[in-house]
C-alpha positions as CSV (number, residue, x, y, z in Angstrom):
1,M,77.2,-132.7,-2.5
2,P,75.2,-133.3,-5.7
3,K,71.6,-134.4,-5.1
4,K,72.1,-137.5,-7.3
5,Q,74.6,-139.0,-4.8
6,L,72.1,-138.7,-2.0
7,N,69.1,-140.0,-3.9
8,G,70.7,-142.4,-6.3
9,S,71.4,-146.1,-6.0
10,A,73.2,-147.7,-3.1
11,S,76.3,-147.9,-5.3
12,E,76.2,-144.1,-5.9
13,V,75.9,-143.6,-2.1
14,E,78.9,-145.9,-1.6
15,A,80.9,-143.9,-4.2
16,A,79.9,-140.7,-2.4
17,F,81.0,-142.3,0.9
18,Y,84.5,-143.1,-0.4
19,D,84.8,-139.6,-2.0
20,A,83.9,-138.0,1.4
21,L,86.6,-140.2,3.1
22,N,89.2,-139.1,0.6
23,R,88.3,-135.4,1.1
24,A,88.0,-135.8,5.0
25,D,84.5,-134.3,4.7
26,V,82.7,-135.5,7.9
27,E,79.5,-133.5,7.0
28,A,79.2,-135.1,3.6
29,L,80.0,-138.5,5.1
30,M,77.4,-138.3,7.8
31,A,74.7,-137.1,5.4
32,L,74.9,-140.5,3.8
33,W,73.9,-142.4,7.0
34,A,70.2,-143.2,7.7
35,D,68.4,-140.9,10.2
36,D,67.8,-143.9,12.5
37,E,69.7,-143.8,15.8
38,E,70.3,-147.6,15.5
39,I,72.9,-147.1,12.8
40,A,76.2,-148.8,13.7
41,C,79.9,-148.6,12.7
42,I,82.8,-150.9,13.6
43,H,86.2,-149.6,12.7
44,P,89.2,-152.1,12.4
45,G,90.0,-153.3,15.9
46,G,87.4,-151.0,17.4
47,P,84.2,-151.3,19.4
48,R,80.7,-151.2,18.0
49,L,79.6,-147.6,17.8
50,V,75.8,-147.0,17.7
51,G,74.1,-143.7,16.8
52,H,75.0,-140.6,15.0
53,R,76.9,-138.9,17.8
54,A,79.3,-141.8,18.4
55,I,79.8,-142.4,14.7
56,R,80.4,-138.7,13.9
57,E,82.9,-138.4,16.7
58,S,84.8,-141.4,15.5
59,W,85.0,-140.1,12.0
60,S,86.0,-136.6,13.2
61,I,89.0,-138.1,15.0
62,I,89.9,-140.4,12.2
63,L,89.8,-137.6,9.6
64,E,91.3,-134.8,11.7
65,H,94.7,-135.1,9.9
66,G,93.3,-135.4,6.4
67,G,91.5,-137.8,4.1
68,L,91.8,-141.6,3.8
69,H,93.0,-142.8,0.5
70,I,91.0,-146.0,0.2
71,R,90.5,-147.7,-3.1
72,P,87.4,-150.0,-3.0
73,A,87.5,-153.1,-5.2
74,V,86.3,-156.6,-5.5
75,L,82.7,-155.7,-4.8
76,H,80.2,-158.4,-4.0
77,E,76.7,-157.0,-3.8
78,T,73.4,-158.6,-2.6
79,H,70.3,-156.5,-2.8
80,N,66.5,-156.4,-3.0
81,L,64.0,-153.5,-3.2
82,M,64.7,-152.1,0.3
83,S,68.2,-153.2,1.2
84,S,71.7,-153.6,-0.3
85,I,74.7,-155.4,1.3
86,H,78.1,-154.7,-0.2
87,S,81.1,-156.7,0.7
88,V,84.2,-154.8,-0.5
89,V,88.0,-155.1,-0.3
90,E,89.5,-151.7,0.5
91,G,93.1,-151.1,-0.7
92,T,95.0,-148.6,1.4
93,T,98.6,-147.8,2.6
94,A,99.6,-149.0,6.1
95,A,101.5,-146.7,8.5
96,T,104.7,-148.4,7.4
97,G,104.1,-147.3,3.8
98,E,103.3,-150.8,2.6
99,P,100.1,-151.6,0.7
100,A,97.5,-153.0,2.9
101,H,93.9,-154.0,2.6
102,L,90.8,-154.1,4.7
103,V,87.5,-156.0,4.2
104,A,84.3,-154.1,4.7
105,S,80.6,-154.8,4.9
106,N,78.5,-151.7,4.0
107,V,74.8,-152.1,4.5
108,Y,72.2,-149.7,2.9
109,I,68.5,-149.4,3.3
110,K,66.0,-147.5,1.1
111,T,64.5,-144.6,3.1
112,P,62.1,-141.8,2.1
113,K,65.3,-139.7,1.5
114,G,66.9,-142.4,-0.7
115,W,69.5,-145.0,0.0
116,R,71.4,-144.6,3.3
117,I,74.1,-146.4,5.2
118,V,72.9,-148.3,8.3
119,L,75.9,-150.4,9.1
120,R,79.6,-150.4,8.3
121,H,81.9,-153.1,9.6
122,V,85.6,-153.1,8.7
123,S,88.4,-155.5,9.5
124,V,92.1,-155.7,8.6
125,A,92.6,-158.5,6.2
126,P,95.7,-160.8,6.3
127,G,97.8,-161.6,3.3
128,P,98.3,-159.9,-0.1
129,I,95.7,-157.7,-1.6
130,P,93.4,-159.9,-3.7
131,V,93.1,-159.4,-7.4
132,D,89.6,-158.8,-8.8
133,N,88.6,-161.8,-10.8
134,P,86.9,-161.2,-14.1
135,Q,83.2,-162.0,-14.1
136,Q,82.4,-165.3,-15.7
137,V,79.7,-165.1,-18.4
138,L,77.2,-167.9,-18.4
139,H,75.6,-168.9,-21.7
């Protein structure tokens, strides 16, 4: 994995995260998480997983049959010098072959090693996939 993705902005870490999911690369994916054992991940309909071991095991099971083809969109970002919270809509394909979408909260903190994930919480969203609204320009 290029160094820039590990030491860049929270947005670059997020892009590296989705790239690792698409490639089913658990090692690259786990390298993006903070070293803290208090990291947490909640998959759709699943329990809260805390710590590297539990999160790694869950991703290994999820990705054992190949990558997830998730298209993040409709990003809403709130950040300061040490943390960044991303609320994102994830487009994917359901087991039925129909388009589906998830809503995710990805939380990043600035560490001595760069931006890292500390929390990911994903839920299945009802209804049609929302369309990204164009940004309004204030004058």
